[in-house]
C-alpha atoms as one frame of an Amber mdcrd trajectory, in Angstrom:
protein
   9.414  -7.012 -22.205  12.156  -7.835 -19.711   9.996  -7.441 -16.607  12.940
  -7.509 -14.176  14.595  -4.648 -16.089  11.289  -2.777 -16.196  10.843  -3.262
 -12.441  14.308  -1.864 -11.759  13.614   1.125 -13.995  10.295   1.847 -12.290
  11.875   1.468  -8.871  14.578   3.981  -9.806  12.319   6.516 -11.478   9.219
   6.341  -9.321  10.809   5.769  -5.916  14.525   6.543  -5.747  14.417   9.686
  -7.932  11.001  10.842  -6.733  10.819  13.053  -3.637   7.160  12.306  -2.987
   5.392   9.216  -4.364   3.308   9.381  -1.172   1.845   6.265   0.338   2.490
   3.072  -1.593   1.835  -0.627  -1.684   3.383  -3.593  -3.526   2.070  -7.191
  -3.754   4.038 -10.025  -5.264   6.388 -12.923  -4.682   9.877 -13.358  -3.392
  12.440 -15.235  -5.471  11.923 -18.157  -3.053   8.197 -18.178  -3.816   6.738
 -16.682  -0.630   4.112 -13.992  -1.082   4.943 -10.455  -0.029   3.053  -7.275
   0.738   4.947  -4.011   1.128   3.344  -0.808   2.432   4.822   2.561   3.292
   3.711   6.024   4.396   5.318   9.382   3.746   4.441  12.809   5.084   5.008
  16.514   4.515   2.913  17.893   7.436   3.583  17.512  11.136   0.336  15.552
  11.474   1.373  13.069   8.814   4.873  12.661  10.182   3.715  12.110  13.757
   3.121   8.391  13.074   4.617   4.959  13.256   3.673   1.400  12.322   2.710
  -1.213  14.888   2.504  -4.887  13.888   0.063  -7.006  15.914  -0.665 -10.749
  16.142  -3.044 -12.015  13.486  -1.359 -10.232  10.607  -2.531  -6.738  11.495
  -0.503  -3.615  10.700  -1.786  -0.300  12.024  -0.629   3.259  12.382  -0.485
   5.095  15.684   0.592   8.535  16.780   4.139   8.903  18.078   2.952  11.788
  20.289  -0.827  11.605  20.781  -0.921  15.196  22.092   0.348  16.520  18.772
  -2.191  14.544  16.720  -4.325  17.237  15.150  -6.759  15.081  13.099  -6.725
  11.246  13.260  -9.360  10.679  10.590  -7.030  10.079   7.628  -3.791   9.107
   9.369  -4.767   6.487  11.966  -6.027   3.206  10.488  -5.329  -0.477   9.957
  -3.129  -0.845   6.855  -2.976  -4.656   6.725  -5.646  -7.172   7.789  -6.114
 -10.828   7.005  -8.598 -13.675   7.078  -7.726 -17.299   6.329  -6.243 -17.204
   2.856  -7.103 -13.509   2.328  -4.659 -10.651   2.800  -5.733  -7.003   2.483
  -3.468  -3.947   2.344  -4.499  -0.340   1.795  -3.650   3.277   2.566  -6.682
   3.994   4.776  -9.547   2.732   6.813 -10.969   1.069   3.719  -8.771  -1.866
   4.798 -11.469  -2.577   7.416 -14.286  -2.081   4.894 -12.764  -4.730   2.604
 -11.946  -7.147   5.440 -15.416  -6.948   6.933 -17.085  -7.462   3.527 -14.937
 -10.514   2.825 -15.773 -11.969   6.239 -19.466 -11.973   5.339 -19.107 -13.340
   1.823 -18.760  -9.997   0.005 -16.117  -9.093  -2.529 -13.288  -6.621  -2.955
 -14.774  -4.313  -5.596 -18.186  -4.158  -3.961 -16.650  -3.199  -0.641 -14.702
  -0.370  -2.224 -17.795   0.812  -4.097 -19.029   2.077  -0.702 -15.975   4.359
  -0.338 -14.777   7.607  -1.980 -11.413   9.248  -2.610 -10.071  10.944   0.520
 -11.759  14.266   1.330  -8.507  16.218   1.717  -9.054  19.023  -0.817  -7.243
  20.216  -2.901  -5.175  16.999  -3.096  -8.114  14.541  -2.987  -5.667  11.757
  -2.199  -6.521   8.478  -3.966  -7.435   5.448  -1.934  -5.212   2.548  -3.039
  -5.967  -1.016  -2.000  -4.951  -4.607  -2.812  -6.172  -8.112  -2.036  -4.190
 -11.334  -2.266  -6.467 -14.368  -2.337  -4.785 -17.737  -1.667  -7.887 -19.790
  -0.878  -7.585 -21.642  -4.232  -5.460 -20.640  -7.217  -3.638 -17.426  -6.243
  -5.507 -14.268  -7.320  -4.632 -10.621  -7.037  -6.857  -7.519  -7.128  -5.777
  -3.883  -6.931  -7.892  -0.737  -6.774  -7.552   3.022  -7.147 -10.313   5.430
  -6.049  -9.384   8.804  -7.522 -11.156  12.168  -7.779 -12.871  12.714 -11.153
 -11.023  15.263 -13.318 -14.145  17.188 -14.250 -15.750  17.133 -10.774 -13.546
  16.186  -7.809 -16.687  15.694  -5.690 -17.135  12.460  -7.674 -14.892   9.380
  -7.559 -13.437   7.407 -10.475 -13.056   3.720  -9.577 -10.559   1.423 -11.257
 -10.017  -2.210 -10.345  -7.169  -4.300 -11.721  -7.189  -8.104 -11.731  -3.789
  -9.034 -13.148  -2.289 -12.493 -13.189  -0.120 -13.004 -10.055   3.457 -11.790
 -10.620   6.280 -14.303 -11.109   8.851 -14.781  -8.319  11.031 -11.734  -7.666
   8.460  -9.237  -8.908   5.498  -7.298  -7.574   2.793  -4.923  -8.745   2.519
  -1.604  -6.962   0.426   1.578  -6.586   1.262   4.889  -5.060  -0.963   7.797
  -4.168   0.970  10.434  -6.091   3.182  10.784  -9.161   5.498  13.223  -7.355
   5.620  16.388  -5.294   3.474  19.423  -6.049   0.756  21.753  -4.797  -1.748
  20.250  -5.195  -0.172  16.815  -5.288  -0.607  15.024  -8.649  -2.566  11.772
  -8.230  -1.191   8.481  -9.456  -2.411   7.470 -12.927  -2.087   4.421 -15.101
  -1.588   0.693 -14.605   0.082  -0.805 -11.540   3.856  -0.549 -11.615   6.184
  -3.536 -11.964   8.538  -3.349  -8.991  11.321  -5.659  -7.748  10.942  -7.980
  -4.797  14.401  -9.458  -4.570  15.916 -10.847  -1.360  14.570 -11.927   2.016
  12.136  -9.738   3.905  14.700  -7.879   6.081  16.823  -6.965   3.059  13.729
  -5.957   1.123  12.596  -3.717   3.971  15.953  -1.952   3.923  16.034  -1.736
   0.101  12.679   0.080  -0.086  13.402   2.214   2.941  16.595   3.550   1.411
  14.810   4.272  -1.849  12.265   6.609  -0.222  13.149  10.279   0.194  14.844
  10.622   3.605  13.110  13.935   4.367   9.625  12.581   3.744   9.621   8.869
   4.619   7.746   7.973   7.828   7.303   4.171   8.087   7.549   1.018   6.006
   6.404  -2.592   6.477   6.934  -5.896   4.747   4.611  -8.843   5.298   5.865
 -12.301   4.362   3.144 -14.864   3.628   3.940 -18.585   3.143   3.593 -19.754
  -0.429   0.624 -21.983   0.444  -0.996 -19.396   2.680  -1.064 -19.150   6.452
  -0.452 -16.358   8.966   1.697 -13.477   7.691   4.789 -12.204   9.459   5.305
  -8.439   9.467   8.563  -6.489   9.739   8.448  -2.691  10.273  10.839   0.225
   9.989   9.870   3.512  11.602  11.370   6.963  11.304  10.379   7.695  14.891
  10.493   4.984  17.551
């Protein structure tokens, strides 16, 4: 398989031509060899759209309300999306970012931390929780997870963890919450997507931002991590300042 061609195809079909892939994350490497994490949020409701990204020292990315007085329910929309420890870089679409980070800080592991969590309780969508961990403490290692409502009984959660070999330069592996628009929204299914990570972080930020549906995109961030590890640098693009 020509992975670069596959990544371009997936980018076109799943992002550029898709009005609502929902929240998404990508982890991989730039052509220059630096590690990258990409994360974005989209929204159809006023509560979901009333957000922006804030990057903080120490490699933290969090969401906050643009207008706190219009924030109806913070439980699923306000959270830390990126956290890091020395050599460990976590990204997710909810407050499970903190669950994973705290477990790792006390010697726990990625899958065990997520075993304590469920899919989101937003019936009838039951939005999947998507998460990823980049481990650069020794040989680079990548883990990705999807927590999705069980087809037979949405009160239960199906848990899938992927441990692929790290992508080659210029490529990443990604997850989104949905396959497209709908009512209810259809959850993402299948293996992580090959997606392109070509260019420096500012150009990459713009490339992904332009791919997302203009009516539904809310915020996007790119974290650049040195090839050998070290503090990450986060760039953000917000729909609302």
